[in-house]
N, C-alpha and C positions, 0 to 999 in steps of 0.2 A: 419600915425604917429599923435599923439595928438598935435595940434598946441599951446595948452596952456603950454607946457613945457618951462622952463627956458632955456636959451641959452646953458648952460653947459649940462643940461640933454638932450636937443635936439641933441647936439653933440654926446652923448653916444648912443642915439637911432640911429643916422645916422651911427655910427661906427658898431653898431650891424647889421644893414641892410646891410651895405657894406660887412660884414663878412658872409652874407647869413643866419643870425640868426633871428628868428621871435619873439624874446623875447620883451615884452613891458615895457618900462621905465614908472614908475609911481612916481609922486611927492606926498608926504604925508605932512599933517600939523605938524605931530610930527617929532622930530629930529631923524635922523638915524646916527648921527655922530659917536657914539660908537656902538660896537657890542650889549651891553645891551639894548641901546635905539632903535637900529634897530629891535632887536627881539621883544620888546614891541610894536613898531609901526606896525610891519607886523603880529604879533601874532604867532611867531614860538619860537623854542628853540634857545638859544644863540649859540649852535653849528652849526646851520644852516646858520649862517651869515658868508660870505666869506669876511673876512677883508683883504684889500690891504694895505700892509706895504712896504714902500720904504726905502731902505738902500743905503748907498753910499760906494762902494768899496774904500778902503783907499789908495791903491797904484795906481790903474788905474783911479779912480774917476768915474767909471761907475755906473749908477743906477741899482739897483737890486731890483725886486719886489718879495715879498713872499705873496701868497694868502692863508691865514690860517683860520681855523675854529674859529669862535669867542670864542669858549670854550678852545682853546689851546694857549699856550705861545710859541712863536718861540724861538728856541735855536740857539743863535748866532754862537756857535762853529760848528753846523751842517750846517749852511748857509755858513760859512767861508769855510768849507771843500768842499762844493759843488762849490763855486765860485773860490776857489784857492788863496784867499787873505783875509786879514782882512776886516771886513765890520762894519759900524756903522749906527745906525738909522739916517736917513736923516732929515735935519732941514726943516722947512716949505718952505723956499725960494728954496731949492734944489728940493724938491718934485714938486712945482709948475713949476719950470723950466724944469724938466724932463718929467713931465706928462701933464702939462697944467691944473691941478686941484689942489684945495686946500685940505689939510689934513681934513679927515672927510667926503670927498665925492669922493676919488680917486677910479675910476672904474678899472676893470680888463683889459680894452682895450680902444682904442681911444687916446692914449698918443701921446705927441709931438715927442718923439723919441722911438726907440725900447728899451725894457727893458729886461734884463736877468731875467726870471721868473721861479719861483719854486712854486709848488702847494702842499699844505698839504694833504697827503693821508687821513687824518681824515675826510675831506669833503665828501669822498665817502660813508660814513656811513649814509648819509641823502638822502632821495628820492629827495627832492627839497632843494636848497640852494638860498640865496639872496645875491646879490652884490650891492655895491654902484653904483650910476649912474650919478656922476658929481657934486652933491651938497649934503649938509648934510641933505636933505630931500627927495632925489631921490634914487630909487632902482629898481632892476629887478630880476625875479626869473629864475633859470635855474637848470640844473642837473650838478653835479660835472664833469661828463664825457664830458660836453661841453667846460670846461675850456681850455684843451689843444689846441683845434682848435682856440678858440677865442683869446688866449693869446700867442700861440707860446711856452708856458711853458710845463714843465713836472712834473709829481708827484714825490715827494721825501720825505724822513724823514727830516722834518724841525722843528719838535717840540720834 
């Protein structure tokens, strides 16, 4: 594991290793905070960016993560149908409390608590995808089919 990784990126690398995944977290000088910035930084299409969006279930208060293609907009009504209750995009404090990471660097795994997770089927259209790795400058590449095992989530119509 690269020792020069920041603490948050190193935490993601350790979570990947603990999950039996051999993906390598890399930190870039360019920002990867948004899907567009991430695509530019790694030299891929925006659709290859797996953006992690955290929602808060309004009745239960549970965190819900949707990992969507950077080219897609999540449809709240579809997420609500999957969760079985209304949801709202979580505020930064809730995101950090649930995941341990700040918005702009939330990875698909390594969170402080288990998250209900749904995966955008559109990610499967790409050979390689890129996900955030703990900071707005850290990413790792993987295949969409690796996401269910890493996240405990399932593919669904979320866009």
